[in-house]
PDB file of N, CA, C and O in Angstrom, chain B, residues numbered from 101:
ATOM      1  N   MET B 101     102.310 126.197 116.227  1.00  0.00           N
ATOM      2  CA  MET B 101     101.665 125.420 117.038  1.00  0.00           C
ATOM      3  C   MET B 101     103.098 124.330 117.382  1.00  0.00           C
ATOM      4  O   MET B 101     103.686 123.754 116.467  1.00  0.00           O
ATOM      5  N   SER B 102     103.396 124.227 118.473  1.00  0.00           N
ATOM      6  CA  SER B 102     104.416 123.095 118.525  1.00  0.00           C
ATOM      7  C   SER B 102     103.744 121.511 118.498  1.00  0.00           C
ATOM      8  O   SER B 102     102.559 121.205 118.365  1.00  0.00           O
ATOM      9  N   LEU B 103     104.547 120.912 118.615  1.00  0.00           N
ATOM     10  CA  LEU B 103     104.383 119.338 119.008  1.00  0.00           C
ATOM     11  C   LEU B 103     105.659 118.732 119.042  1.00  0.00           C
ATOM     12  O   LEU B 103     106.221 118.288 118.041  1.00  0.00           O
ATOM     13  N   PRO B 104     106.275 118.705 120.572  1.00  0.00           N
ATOM     14  CA  PRO B 104     107.284 118.160 121.011  1.00  0.00           C
ATOM     15  C   PRO B 104     107.212 116.571 121.035  1.00  0.00           C
ATOM     16  O   PRO B 104     108.217 115.895 120.818  1.00  0.00           O
ATOM     17  N   ASP B 105     105.996 116.024 121.306  1.00  0.00           N
ATOM     18  CA  ASP B 105     106.058 114.657 120.983  1.00  0.00           C
ATOM     19  C   ASP B 105     106.212 114.127 119.879  1.00  0.00           C
ATOM     20  O   ASP B 105     106.495 112.930 119.854  1.00  0.00           O
ATOM     21  N   LEU B 106     106.081 114.803 118.755  1.00  0.00           N
ATOM     22  CA  LEU B 106     105.988 114.391 117.438  1.00  0.00           C
ATOM     23  C   LEU B 106     107.697 114.040 117.103  1.00  0.00           C
ATOM     24  O   LEU B 106     108.645 114.802 117.292  1.00  0.00           O
ATOM     25  N   PRO B 107     107.725 112.760 116.599  1.00  0.00           N
ATOM     26  CA  PRO B 107     108.978 112.774 115.970  1.00  0.00           C
ATOM     27  C   PRO B 107     109.578 113.086 114.392  1.00  0.00           C
ATOM     28  O   PRO B 107     109.003 112.886 113.323  1.00  0.00           O
ATOM     29  N   THR B 108     110.926 113.642 114.636  1.00  0.00           N
ATOM     30  CA  THR B 108     111.243 114.190 113.765  1.00  0.00           C
ATOM     31  C   THR B 108     111.809 113.394 112.305  1.00  0.00           C
ATOM     32  O   THR B 108     112.211 112.237 112.426  1.00  0.00           O
ATOM     33  N   ILE B 109     111.826 114.084 110.860  1.00  0.00           N
ATOM     34  CA  ILE B 109     112.219 113.037 110.145  1.00  0.00           C
ATOM     35  C   ILE B 109     113.677 112.553 110.582  1.00  0.00           C
ATOM     36  O   ILE B 109     114.138 111.473 110.213  1.00  0.00           O
ATOM     37  N   ASN B 110     114.386 113.491 111.438  1.00  0.00           N
ATOM     38  CA  ASN B 110     115.733 112.589 111.746  1.00  0.00           C
ATOM     39  C   ASN B 110     116.007 111.482 112.682  1.00  0.00           C
ATOM     40  O   ASN B 110     117.081 110.956 112.976  1.00  0.00           O
ATOM     41  N   ASP B 111     114.564 111.193 113.168  1.00  0.00           N
ATOM     42  CA  ASP B 111     114.212 110.256 114.127  1.00  0.00           C
ATOM     43  C   ASP B 111     114.733 108.762 113.250  1.00  0.00           C
ATOM     44  O   ASP B 111     115.349 107.780 113.664  1.00  0.00           O
ATOM     45  N   PHE B 112     114.216 109.076 111.966  1.00  0.00           N
ATOM     46  CA  PHE B 112     113.551 107.859 111.273  1.00  0.00           C
ATOM     47  C   PHE B 112     114.941 107.619 110.093  1.00  0.00           C
ATOM     48  O   PHE B 112     115.278 106.568 109.547  1.00  0.00           O
ATOM     49  N   VAL B 113     115.462 108.793 109.981  1.00  0.00           N
ATOM     50  CA  VAL B 113     116.433 108.955 108.725  1.00  0.00           C
ATOM     51  C   VAL B 113     117.522 110.102 109.314  1.00  0.00           C
ATOM     52  O   VAL B 113     117.628 111.269 108.934  1.00  0.00           O
ATOM     53  N   PRO B 114     118.168 109.524 110.185  1.00  0.00           N
ATOM     54  CA  PRO B 114     119.527 110.221 111.065  1.00  0.00           C
ATOM     55  C   PRO B 114     120.208 111.180 109.909  1.00  0.00           C
ATOM     56  O   PRO B 114     120.379 110.800 108.751  1.00  0.00           O
ATOM     57  N   GLY B 115     120.521 112.312 110.340  1.00  0.00           N
ATOM     58  CA  GLY B 115     121.396 113.263 109.497  1.00  0.00           C
ATOM     59  C   GLY B 115     120.474 113.744 108.879  1.00  0.00           C
ATOM     60  O   GLY B 115     120.844 114.784 108.334  1.00  0.00           O
ATOM     61  N   HIS B 116     119.251 113.463 108.649  1.00  0.00           N
ATOM     62  CA  HIS B 116     118.688 114.340 107.660  1.00  0.00           C
ATOM     63  C   HIS B 116     117.523 115.284 108.057  1.00  0.00           C
ATOM     64  O   HIS B 116     116.625 115.055 108.868  1.00  0.00           O
ATOM     65  N   THR B 117     117.746 116.475 107.257  1.00  0.00           N
ATOM     66  CA  THR B 117     116.553 117.441 108.000  1.00  0.00           C
ATOM     67  C   THR B 117     115.697 117.872 106.807  1.00  0.00           C
ATOM     68  O   THR B 117     116.016 117.619 105.645  1.00  0.00           O
ATOM     69  N   ALA B 118     114.464 118.612 107.200  1.00  0.00           N
ATOM     70  CA  ALA B 118     113.614 119.308 106.395  1.00  0.00           C
ATOM     71  C   ALA B 118     113.141 120.256 106.943  1.00  0.00           C
ATOM     72  O   ALA B 118     112.834 120.215 108.134  1.00  0.00           O
ATOM     73  N   ILE B 119     112.964 121.406 106.129  1.00  0.00           N
ATOM     74  CA  ILE B 119     112.317 122.346 106.730  1.00  0.00           C
ATOM     75  C   ILE B 119     111.218 122.946 105.871  1.00  0.00           C
ATOM     76  O   ILE B 119     111.171 122.875 104.643  1.00  0.00           O
ATOM     77  N   ALA B 120     110.297 123.575 106.704  1.00  0.00           N
ATOM     78  CA  ALA B 120     109.118 124.250 105.750  1.00  0.00           C
ATOM     79  C   ALA B 120     109.464 125.928 105.957  1.00  0.00           C
ATOM     80  O   ALA B 120     109.727 126.606 106.950  1.00  0.00           O
ATOM     81  N   PHE B 121     109.364 126.144 104.923  1.00  0.00           N
ATOM     82  CA  PHE B 121     109.228 127.751 104.837  1.00  0.00           C
ATOM     83  C   PHE B 121     108.100 128.811 104.286  1.00  0.00           C
ATOM     84  O   PHE B 121     107.270 128.349 103.504  1.00  0.00           O
ATOM     85  N   ASN B 122     108.018 130.123 104.621  1.00  0.00           N
ATOM     86  CA  ASN B 122     106.921 130.807 103.923  1.00  0.00           C
ATOM     87  C   ASN B 122     107.655 132.185 103.463  1.00  0.00           C
ATOM     88  O   ASN B 122     108.019 133.044 104.265  1.00  0.00           O
ATOM     89  N   GLU B 123     107.752 132.234 102.621  1.00  0.00           N
ATOM     90  CA  GLU B 123     108.860 133.678 101.968  1.00  0.00           C
ATOM     91  C   GLU B 123     107.407 134.741 101.301  1.00  0.00           C
ATOM     92  O   GLU B 123     106.223 134.406 101.249  1.00  0.00           O
ATOM     93  N   ILE B 124     107.997 135.985 100.888  1.00  0.00           N
ATOM     94  CA  ILE B 124     107.344 136.690 100.074  1.00  0.00           C
ATOM     95  C   ILE B 124     108.103 136.669  98.756  1.00  0.00           C
ATOM     96  O   ILE B 124     109.285 136.327  98.721  1.00  0.00           O
ATOM     97  N   GLY B 125     107.379 137.061  97.596  1.00  0.00           N
ATOM     98  CA  GLY B 125     108.061 136.949  96.514  1.00  0.00           C
ATOM     99  C   GLY B 125     107.716 138.219  95.466  1.00  0.00           C
ATOM    100  O   GLY B 125     106.743 138.918  95.748  1.00  0.00           O
ATOM    101  N   ALA B 126     108.330 138.461  94.521  1.00  0.00           N
ATOM    102  CA  ALA B 126     108.014 139.660  93.785  1.00  0.00           C
ATOM    103  C   ALA B 126     107.889 138.995  92.269  1.00  0.00           C
ATOM    104  O   ALA B 126     108.699 138.101  92.027  1.00  0.00           O
ATOM    105  N   PRO B 127     106.982 139.340  91.269  1.00  0.00           N
ATOM    106  CA  PRO B 127     107.127 139.070  89.706  1.00  0.00           C
ATOM    107  C   PRO B 127     108.366 139.399  89.272  1.00  0.00           C
ATOM    108  O   PRO B 127     108.900 140.488  89.482  1.00  0.00           O
ATOM    109  N   ALA B 128     108.982 138.229  88.497  1.00  0.00           N
ATOM    110  CA  ALA B 128     110.629 138.538  87.564  1.00  0.00           C
ATOM    111  C   ALA B 128     110.146 140.213  87.070  1.00  0.00           C
ATOM    112  O   ALA B 128     109.027 140.637  86.783  1.00  0.00           O
ATOM    113  N   GLY B 129     111.494 140.928  87.113  1.00  0.00           N
ATOM    114  CA  GLY B 129     111.325 142.302  86.055  1.00  0.00           C
ATOM    115  C   GLY B 129     111.224 143.132  87.371  1.00  0.00           C
ATOM    116  O   GLY B 129     111.479 144.336  87.346  1.00  0.00           O
ATOM    117  N   THR B 130     110.814 142.431  88.643  1.00  0.00           N
ATOM    118  CA  THR B 130     110.500 143.523  89.585  1.00  0.00           C
ATOM    119  C   THR B 130     111.972 144.370  89.977  1.00  0.00           C
ATOM    120  O   THR B 130     112.957 143.819  90.467  1.00  0.00           O
ATOM    121  N   PRO B 131     111.864 145.932  89.616  1.00  0.00           N
ATOM    122  CA  PRO B 131     112.991 146.863  89.805  1.00  0.00           C
ATOM    123  C   PRO B 131     113.596 146.087  90.915  1.00  0.00           C
ATOM    124  O   PRO B 131     113.020 145.266  91.629  1.00  0.00           O
ATOM    125  N   THR B 132     115.230 146.578  90.978  1.00  0.00           N
ATOM    126  CA  THR B 132     116.490 145.935  92.198  1.00  0.00           C
ATOM    127  C   THR B 132     115.588 146.901  93.446  1.00  0.00           C
ATOM    128  O   THR B 132     114.974 146.433  94.405  1.00  0.00           O
ATOM    129  N   ALA B 133     115.698 147.933  93.183  1.00  0.00           N
ATOM    130  CA  ALA B 133     115.350 149.150  93.947  1.00  0.00           C
ATOM    131  C   ALA B 133     114.223 148.803  94.893  1.00  0.00           C
ATOM    132  O   ALA B 133     114.376 148.879  96.112  1.00  0.00           O
ATOM    133  N   VAL B 134     113.126 148.436  94.348  1.00  0.00           N
ATOM    134  CA  VAL B 134     111.686 147.834  95.081  1.00  0.00           C
ATOM    135  C   VAL B 134     111.904 146.601  95.809  1.00  0.00           C
ATOM    136  O   VAL B 134     111.304 146.358  96.856  1.00  0.00           O
ATOM    137  N   ILE B 135     112.539 146.009  95.414  1.00  0.00           N
ATOM    138  CA  ILE B 135     113.006 144.552  95.923  1.00  0.00           C
ATOM    139  C   ILE B 135     113.860 145.043  97.342  1.00  0.00           C
ATOM    140  O   ILE B 135     113.534 144.779  98.499  1.00  0.00           O
ATOM    141  N   ASP B 136     114.679 145.591  97.029  1.00  0.00           N
ATOM    142  CA  ASP B 136     115.511 146.277  98.057  1.00  0.00           C
ATOM    143  C   ASP B 136     114.971 146.915  99.596  1.00  0.00           C
ATOM    144  O   ASP B 136     115.335 146.686 100.750  1.00  0.00           O
ATOM    145  N   THR B 137     113.997 147.760  99.048  1.00  0.00           N
ATOM    146  CA  THR B 137     113.040 148.443  99.878  1.00  0.00           C
ATOM    147  C   THR B 137     112.139 147.189 100.771  1.00  0.00           C
ATOM    148  O   THR B 137     112.027 147.110 101.994  1.00  0.00           O
ATOM    149  N   LEU B 138     111.554 146.259  99.712  1.00  0.00           N
ATOM    150  CA  LEU B 138     110.716 145.716 100.392  1.00  0.00           C
ATOM    151  C   LEU B 138     111.605 144.675 101.690  1.00  0.00           C
ATOM    152  O   LEU B 138     111.221 144.365 102.818  1.00  0.00           O
ATOM    153  N   ASN B 139     112.856 144.345 100.989  1.00  0.00           N
ATOM    154  CA  ASN B 139     113.717 143.425 101.884  1.00  0.00           C
ATOM    155  C   ASN B 139     113.860 144.237 103.113  1.00  0.00           C
ATOM    156  O   ASN B 139     113.358 143.789 104.144  1.00  0.00           O
ATOM    157  N   LYS B 140     114.371 145.175 103.135  1.00  0.00           N
ATOM    158  CA  LYS B 140     114.722 146.112 104.128  1.00  0.00           C
ATOM    159  C   LYS B 140     113.154 146.460 105.430  1.00  0.00           C
ATOM    160  O   LYS B 140     113.117 146.382 106.658  1.00  0.00           O
ATOM    161  N   GLU B 141     112.223 146.788 104.539  1.00  0.00           N
ATOM    162  CA  GLU B 141     111.046 146.948 105.351  1.00  0.00           C
ATOM    163  C   GLU B 141     110.465 145.635 106.381  1.00  0.00           C
ATOM    164  O   GLU B 141     110.076 145.592 107.548  1.00  0.00           O
ATOM    165  N   ILE B 142     110.653 144.479 105.140  1.00  0.00           N
ATOM    166  CA  ILE B 142     110.201 143.073 105.768  1.00  0.00           C
ATOM    167  C   ILE B 142     111.114 142.594 106.808  1.00  0.00           C
ATOM    168  O   ILE B 142     110.689 141.934 107.755  1.00  0.00           O
ATOM    169  N   ASN B 143     112.554 142.946 106.651  1.00  0.00           N
ATOM    170  CA  ASN B 143     113.472 142.333 108.158  1.00  0.00           C
ATOM    171  C   ASN B 143     113.124 143.181 108.815  1.00  0.00           C
ATOM    172  O   ASN B 143     113.003 142.561 109.872  1.00  0.00           O
ATOM    173  N   ALA B 144     112.681 144.777 109.173  1.00  0.00           N
ATOM    174  CA  ALA B 144     112.547 145.618 110.159  1.00  0.00           C
ATOM    175  C   ALA B 144     111.342 144.618 110.937  1.00  0.00           C
ATOM    176  O   ALA B 144     111.391 144.309 112.128  1.00  0.00           O
ATOM    177  N   GLY B 145     110.193 144.170 109.908  1.00  0.00           N
ATOM    178  CA  GLY B 145     109.347 143.578 110.732  1.00  0.00           C
ATOM    179  C   GLY B 145     109.661 142.560 111.693  1.00  0.00           C
ATOM    180  O   GLY B 145     109.473 142.528 112.909  1.00  0.00           O
ATOM    181  N   ARG B 146     110.213 141.677 110.848  1.00  0.00           N
ATOM    182  CA  ARG B 146     110.481 140.848 111.659  1.00  0.00           C
ATOM    183  C   ARG B 146     111.568 140.691 112.726  1.00  0.00           C
ATOM    184  O   ARG B 146     111.853 139.654 113.326  1.00  0.00           O
ATOM    185  N   ALA B 147     112.131 141.912 112.861  1.00  0.00           N
ATOM    186  CA  ALA B 147     113.188 141.893 114.167  1.00  0.00           C
ATOM    187  C   ALA B 147     112.198 142.514 115.059  1.00  0.00           C
ATOM    188  O   ALA B 147     112.690 142.854 116.135  1.00  0.00           O
ATOM    189  N   ASP B 148     110.830 142.783 114.910  1.00  0.00           N
ATOM    190  CA  ASP B 148     109.818 143.720 115.912  1.00  0.00           C
ATOM    191  C   ASP B 148     109.389 142.074 116.838  1.00  0.00           C
ATOM    192  O   ASP B 148     109.050 140.939 116.501  1.00  0.00           O
ATOM    193  N   PRO B 149     109.695 142.911 118.316  1.00  0.00           N
ATOM    194  CA  PRO B 149     109.693 141.590 119.305  1.00  0.00           C
ATOM    195  C   PRO B 149     108.387 141.203 119.626  1.00  0.00           C
ATOM    196  O   PRO B 149     108.317 140.432 120.584  1.00  0.00           O
ATOM    197  N   LYS B 150     107.062 141.604 118.958  1.00  0.00           N
ATOM    198  CA  LYS B 150     106.316 141.256 119.288  1.00  0.00           C
ATOM    199  C   LYS B 150     105.476 140.274 118.241  1.00  0.00           C
ATOM    200  O   LYS B 150     104.567 139.461 118.403  1.00  0.00           O
ATOM    201  N   ILE B 151     106.332 140.813 116.920  1.00  0.00           N
ATOM    202  CA  ILE B 151     106.052 139.501 115.779  1.00  0.00           C
ATOM    203  C   ILE B 151     107.016 138.424 115.940  1.00  0.00           C
ATOM    204  O   ILE B 151     106.794 137.431 115.247  1.00  0.00           O
ATOM    205  N   ARG B 152     107.957 138.397 116.640  1.00  0.00           N
ATOM    206  CA  ARG B 152     108.605 137.362 117.113  1.00  0.00           C
ATOM    207  C   ARG B 152     108.081 136.660 118.231  1.00  0.00           C
ATOM    208  O   ARG B 152     107.920 135.441 118.174  1.00  0.00           O
ATOM    209  N   ALA B 153     107.926 137.028 118.791  1.00  0.00           N
ATOM    210  CA  ALA B 153     107.130 136.280 120.072  1.00  0.00           C
ATOM    211  C   ALA B 153     106.003 135.950 119.461  1.00  0.00           C
ATOM    212  O   ALA B 153     105.947 134.723 119.534  1.00  0.00           O
ATOM    213  N   LYS B 154     105.104 136.338 118.917  1.00  0.00           N
ATOM    214  CA  LYS B 154     103.779 135.336 118.496  1.00  0.00           C
ATOM    215  C   LYS B 154     104.095 134.425 117.748  1.00  0.00           C
ATOM    216  O   LYS B 154     103.724 133.296 118.068  1.00  0.00           O
ATOM    217  N   LEU B 155     104.926 134.615 116.434  1.00  0.00           N
ATOM    218  CA  LEU B 155     105.510 133.648 115.989  1.00  0.00           C
ATOM    219  C   LEU B 155     106.190 132.385 116.960  1.00  0.00           C
ATOM    220  O   LEU B 155     105.845 131.277 116.550  1.00  0.00           O
ATOM    221  N   ALA B 156     106.874 132.359 117.879  1.00  0.00           N
ATOM    222  CA  ALA B 156     107.559 131.792 118.754  1.00  0.00           C
ATOM    223  C   ALA B 156     106.435 130.945 119.345  1.00  0.00           C
ATOM    224  O   ALA B 156     106.449 129.743 119.611  1.00  0.00           O
ATOM    225  N   ASP B 157     105.535 131.773 119.479  1.00  0.00           N
ATOM    226  CA  ASP B 157     104.049 130.895 120.266  1.00  0.00           C
ATOM    227  C   ASP B 157     103.282 129.856 119.414  1.00  0.00           C
ATOM    228  O   ASP B 157     102.632 128.869 119.761  1.00  0.00           O
ATOM    229  N   LEU B 158     103.609 130.486 117.936  1.00  0.00           N
ATOM    230  CA  LEU B 158     102.836 129.395 117.126  1.00  0.00           C
ATOM    231  C   LEU B 158     103.749 128.119 116.581  1.00  0.00           C
ATOM    232  O   LEU B 158     103.378 127.202 115.848  1.00  0.00           O
ATOM    233  N   GLY B 159     104.999 128.335 117.139  1.00  0.00           N
ATOM    234  CA  GLY B 159     106.123 127.495 117.123  1.00  0.00           C
ATOM    235  C   GLY B 159     107.149 127.746 115.753  1.00  0.00           C
ATOM    236  O   GLY B 159     107.875 126.818 115.395  1.00  0.00           O
ATOM    237  N   GLY B 160     107.161 129.085 115.001  1.00  0.00           N
ATOM    238  CA  GLY B 160     107.722 129.353 114.354  1.00  0.00           C
ATOM    239  C   GLY B 160     109.118 129.964 114.351  1.00  0.00           C
ATOM    240  O   GLY B 160     109.537 130.154 115.493  1.00  0.00           O
ATOM    241  N   LEU B 161     109.668 130.202 113.708  1.00  0.00           N
ATOM    242  CA  LEU B 161     110.998 131.382 113.798  1.00  0.00           C
ATOM    243  C   LEU B 161     110.945 132.128 112.676  1.00  0.00           C
ATOM    244  O   LEU B 161     110.539 131.670 111.609  1.00  0.00           O
ATOM    245  N   LEU B 162     111.343 133.306 112.829  1.00  0.00           N
ATOM    246  CA  LEU B 162     111.589 134.107 112.010  1.00  0.00           C
ATOM    247  C   LEU B 162     113.302 134.808 111.463  1.00  0.00           C
ATOM    248  O   LEU B 162     113.986 135.528 112.190  1.00  0.00           O
ATOM    249  N   LEU B 163     113.652 134.418 110.206  1.00  0.00           N
ATOM    250  CA  LEU B 163     115.031 134.417 109.729  1.00  0.00           C
ATOM    251  C   LEU B 163     114.865 135.875 108.676  1.00  0.00           C
ATOM    252  O   LEU B 163     114.088 135.998 107.729  1.00  0.00           O
ATOM    253  N   ALA B 164     115.757 136.779 109.141  1.00  0.00           N
ATOM    254  CA  ALA B 164     115.982 137.838 108.300  1.00  0.00           C
ATOM    255  C   ALA B 164     116.721 137.281 107.058  1.00  0.00           C
ATOM    256  O   ALA B 164     116.917 136.068 106.986  1.00  0.00           O
ATOM    257  N   GLY B 165     117.034 137.905 106.324  1.00  0.00           N
ATOM    258  CA  GLY B 165     117.650 137.617 104.729  1.00  0.00           C
ATOM    259  C   GLY B 165     117.702 138.507 103.948  1.00  0.00           C
ATOM    260  O   GLY B 165     117.192 139.626 103.995  1.00  0.00           O
ATOM    261  N   SER B 166     118.505 137.898 102.981  1.00  0.00           N
ATOM    262  CA  SER B 166     118.454 138.967 101.706  1.00  0.00           C
ATOM    263  C   SER B 166     118.066 137.955 100.398  1.00  0.00           C
ATOM    264  O   SER B 166     118.176 136.739 100.242  1.00  0.00           O
ATOM    265  N   PRO B 167     117.512 139.146  99.462  1.00  0.00           N
ATOM    266  CA  PRO B 167     117.122 138.170  98.361  1.00  0.00           C
ATOM    267  C   PRO B 167     118.003 137.101  97.848  1.00  0.00           C
ATOM    268  O   PRO B 167     117.571 135.970  97.626  1.00  0.00           O
ATOM    269  N   ALA B 168     119.582 137.541  97.604  1.00  0.00           N
ATOM    270  CA  ALA B 168     120.323 136.388  97.239  1.00  0.00           C
ATOM    271  C   ALA B 168     120.313 135.401  98.130  1.00  0.00           C
ATOM    272  O   ALA B 168     120.381 134.385  97.438  1.00  0.00           O
ATOM    273  N   GLY B 169     120.256 134.992  99.578  1.00  0.00           N
ATOM    274  CA  GLY B 169     120.117 134.333 100.185  1.00  0.00           C
ATOM    275  C   GLY B 169     118.965 133.333 100.224  1.00  0.00           C
ATOM    276  O   GLY B 169     118.990 132.129 100.478  1.00  0.00           O
ATOM    277  N   PHE B 170     118.083 134.031  99.950  1.00  0.00           N
ATOM    278  CA  PHE B 170     116.971 133.217  99.704  1.00  0.00           C
ATOM    279  C   PHE B 170     116.890 132.296  98.233  1.00  0.00           C
ATOM    280  O   PHE B 170     116.469 131.146  98.106  1.00  0.00           O
ATOM    281  N   ALA B 171     117.453 133.232  97.160  1.00  0.00           N
ATOM    282  CA  ALA B 171     117.838 132.521  96.060  1.00  0.00           C
ATOM    283  C   ALA B 171     118.796 131.402  96.157  1.00  0.00           C
ATOM    284  O   ALA B 171     118.497 130.327  95.635  1.00  0.00           O
ATOM    285  N   LYS B 172     119.840 131.541  96.731  1.00  0.00           N
ATOM    286  CA  LYS B 172     120.575 130.124  97.662  1.00  0.00           C
ATOM    287  C   LYS B 172     119.949 128.954  97.969  1.00  0.00           C
ATOM    288  O   LYS B 172     120.138 127.849  97.459  1.00  0.00           O
ATOM    289  N   LEU B 173     118.889 129.387  99.178  1.00  0.00           N
ATOM    290  CA  LEU B 173     118.218 128.448  99.483  1.00  0.00           C
ATOM    291  C   LEU B 173     117.744 127.569  98.808  1.00  0.00           C
ATOM    292  O   LEU B 173     118.012 126.367  98.831  1.00  0.00           O
ATOM    293  N   ILE B 174     116.598 128.442  97.808  1.00  0.00           N
ATOM    294  CA  ILE B 174     115.994 127.796  96.951  1.00  0.00           C
ATOM    295  C   ILE B 174     116.916 126.817  96.114  1.00  0.00           C
ATOM    296  O   ILE B 174     116.439 125.695  95.939  1.00  0.00           O
ATOM    297  N   ALA B 175     117.945 127.027  95.665  1.00  0.00           N
ATOM    298  CA  ALA B 175     118.683 126.499  94.810  1.00  0.00           C
ATOM    299  C   ALA B 175     119.376 125.562  95.509  1.00  0.00           C
ATOM    300  O   ALA B 175     119.457 124.538  94.832  1.00  0.00           O
ATOM    301  N   ASP B 176     120.109 125.421  96.951  1.00  0.00           N
ATOM    302  CA  ASP B 176     120.230 124.523  97.712  1.00  0.00           C
ATOM    303  C   ASP B 176     119.332 123.363  97.684  1.00  0.00           C
ATOM    304  O   ASP B 176     119.722 122.224  97.427  1.00  0.00           O
ATOM    305  N   ASP B 177     117.698 123.790  98.049  1.00  0.00           N
ATOM    306  CA  ASP B 177     116.817 122.971  98.701  1.00  0.00           C
ATOM    307  C   ASP B 177     116.474 122.225  97.180  1.00  0.00           C
ATOM    308  O   ASP B 177     116.154 121.037  97.199  1.00  0.00           O
ATOM    309  N   THR B 178     116.546 122.911  95.947  1.00  0.00           N
ATOM    310  CA  THR B 178     116.301 122.391  94.734  1.00  0.00           C
ATOM    311  C   THR B 178     116.993 120.943  94.613  1.00  0.00           C
ATOM    312  O   THR B 178     116.493 119.819  94.576  1.00  0.00           O
ATOM    313  N   GLU B 179     118.612 121.480  94.555  1.00  0.00           N
ATOM    314  CA  GLU B 179     119.604 120.346  94.316  1.00  0.00           C
ATOM    315  C   GLU B 179     119.447 118.992  95.624  1.00  0.00           C
ATOM    316  O   GLU B 179     119.755 117.803  95.532  1.00  0.00           O
ATOM    317  N   LYS B 180     118.962 119.614  96.574  1.00  0.00           N
ATOM    318  CA  LYS B 180     119.290 118.409  97.774  1.00  0.00           C
ATOM    319  C   LYS B 180     118.013 117.425  97.482  1.00  0.00           C
ATOM    320  O   LYS B 180     118.183 116.239  97.767  1.00  0.00           O
ATOM    321  N   TRP B 181     116.515 117.888  96.837  1.00  0.00           N
ATOM    322  CA  TRP B 181     115.457 117.363  96.793  1.00  0.00           C
ATOM    323  C   TRP B 181     115.803 116.381  95.443  1.00  0.00           C
ATOM    324  O   TRP B 181     115.495 115.190  95.484  1.00  0.00           O
ATOM    325  N   ALA B 182     116.291 116.813  94.558  1.00  0.00           N
ATOM    326  CA  ALA B 182     116.528 116.515  93.261  1.00  0.00           C
ATOM    327  C   ALA B 182     117.753 115.133  93.646  1.00  0.00           C
ATOM    328  O   ALA B 182     117.993 114.358  92.721  1.00  0.00           O
ATOM    329  N   LYS B 183     118.178 114.998  94.462  1.00  0.00           N
ATOM    330  CA  LYS B 183     119.019 113.685  94.820  1.00  0.00           C
ATOM    331  C   LYS B 183     118.276 112.618  95.210  1.00  0.00           C
ATOM    332  O   LYS B 183     118.267 111.414  94.956  1.00  0.00           O
ATOM    333  N   VAL B 184     117.471 113.586  96.091  1.00  0.00           N
ATOM    334  CA  VAL B 184     116.399 112.108  96.849  1.00  0.00           C
ATOM    335  C   VAL B 184     115.548 111.359  96.053  1.00  0.00           C
ATOM    336  O   VAL B 184     115.171 110.220  96.329  1.00  0.00           O
ATOM    337  N   ILE B 185     115.191 112.097  94.900  1.00  0.00           N
ATOM    338  CA  ILE B 185     114.118 112.146  93.714  1.00  0.00           C
ATOM    339  C   ILE B 185     114.716 110.905  92.975  1.00  0.00           C
ATOM    340  O   ILE B 185     114.121 109.944  92.488  1.00  0.00           O
ATOM    341  N   ARG B 186     115.866 111.145  93.018  1.00  0.00           N
ATOM    342  CA  ARG B 186     116.636 110.250  92.043  1.00  0.00           C
ATOM    343  C   ARG B 186     117.039 109.070  92.463  1.00  0.00           C
ATOM    344  O   ARG B 186     116.894 108.008  91.858  1.00  0.00           O
ATOM    345  N   ALA B 187     117.576 109.240  93.556  1.00  0.00           N
ATOM    346  CA  ALA B 187     118.178 108.351  94.433  1.00  0.00           C
ATOM    347  C   ALA B 187     117.058 106.969  94.711  1.00  0.00           C
ATOM    348  O   ALA B 187     117.332 105.772  94.791  1.00  0.00           O
ATOM    349  N   ALA B 188     115.769 107.644  94.812  1.00  0.00           N
ATOM    350  CA  ALA B 188     114.393 106.709  95.208  1.00  0.00           C
ATOM    351  C   ALA B 188     113.718 106.312  93.790  1.00  0.00           C
ATOM    352  O   ALA B 188     112.728 105.587  93.693  1.00  0.00           O
ATOM    353  N   ASN B 189     114.321 106.825  92.844  1.00  0.00           N
ATOM    354  CA  ASN B 189     113.895 106.777  91.306  1.00  0.00           C
ATOM    355  C   ASN B 189     112.115 107.148  91.297  1.00  0.00           C
ATOM    356  O   ASN B 189     111.152 106.459  90.962  1.00  0.00           O
ATOM    357  N   ILE B 190     112.191 108.143  91.672  1.00  0.00           N
ATOM    358  CA  ILE B 190     110.681 108.364  91.651  1.00  0.00           C
ATOM    359  C   ILE B 190     110.384 109.252  90.494  1.00  0.00           C
ATOM    360  O   ILE B 190     111.132 110.124  90.051  1.00  0.00           O
ATOM    361  N   LYS B 191     109.165 108.915  90.044  1.00  0.00           N
ATOM    362  CA  LYS B 191     108.830 109.203  88.912  1.00  0.00           C
ATOM    363  C   LYS B 191     107.048 110.141  88.774  1.00  0.00           C
ATOM    364  O   LYS B 191     106.027 109.790  89.366  1.00  0.00           O
ATOM    365  N   ALA B 192     107.199 111.429  87.753  1.00  0.00           N
ATOM    366  CA  ALA B 192     105.639 111.751  88.062  1.00  0.00           C
ATOM    367  C   ALA B 192     104.780 110.726  87.448  1.00  0.00           C
ATOM    368  O   ALA B 192     105.145 109.979  86.540  1.00  0.00           O
ATOM    369  N   GLU B 193     103.648 110.734  87.983  1.00  0.00           N
ATOM    370  CA  GLU B 193     102.510 110.002  87.578  1.00  0.00           C
ATOM    371  C   GLU B 193     101.659 110.394  86.834  1.00  0.00           C
ATOM    372  O   GLU B 193     100.707 109.667  86.548  1.00  0.00           O
TER     373      GLU B 193
END
């Protein structure tokens, strides 16, 4: 669902972005060959024009990637939000 009139976080905190994503994971210890095959087939599905169009209708975007790229995304996001949590002195309740 697209919400073009909904303000973004950047409207309130200039320069800041936040994303939500869904990914497919595998248990630790899954053989590299299995992960590589899954990644190849998932990326092929993501390239399908019908799948891309359906997701676009829902307001989403499909990005192909690699397991290493996803690991970097998670590490970068973890670091980014850890800084926010520390700067705001947020504590678990």
